[in-house]
C-alpha positions, 0 to 999 in steps of 0.5 A: 339763756336757754331757749332764748334767741340771743340775737332777738334778746339783744335786739329788744334790749338795745332799744333801751341802751342808746340812740335808736338805729334803723333796726331798732325803729323797724323792731318798734314797727314790728311790735306796733303791727303785732299789737294791731294784729292782736287787737283784732282778736280782742275786739272780736272777743269783746263783741262776742261776749257782749252778744253771747254769740260769735260775731265779727265786728267791722273793726276786726277787718280794720285792725287786720288790715292795719296790722297786716300791712305794718307786719308786711312792711316789717317782714319785707324789711327783715327779708323773710319770704315765708312771712312776706307771703303769709302776711301779704296774701292776708291783705287781700282777704282783709281788703275784700272784707272791708269792701263787703262791709262798705257795700252792705252799709251803702245798701242799708242806706239806700233801703227805704225805711218802712 
């Protein structure tokens, strides 16, 4: 298997070869987090194509937070300090953007309609 990490290859295929271990469950958690994280790009792309310009839909931030949180838990389990730092710092950005989305919604609800 040239260019393939044998441990990673074994980890993925071990999911299908018997009872799930804790490592298998964490591998599934990592894949779920990665799928959520990827979904944010898909949502953003579809919204931009529909409007014919680059837009950032609210769901982008929710997928970012969900995927980032799950991936942070996964990399904490895997004890990868580089990815722990990278994922956890992003959580603050996602939370702040969701706060801004909520603030804007409240402002729009309070604004008088004319």
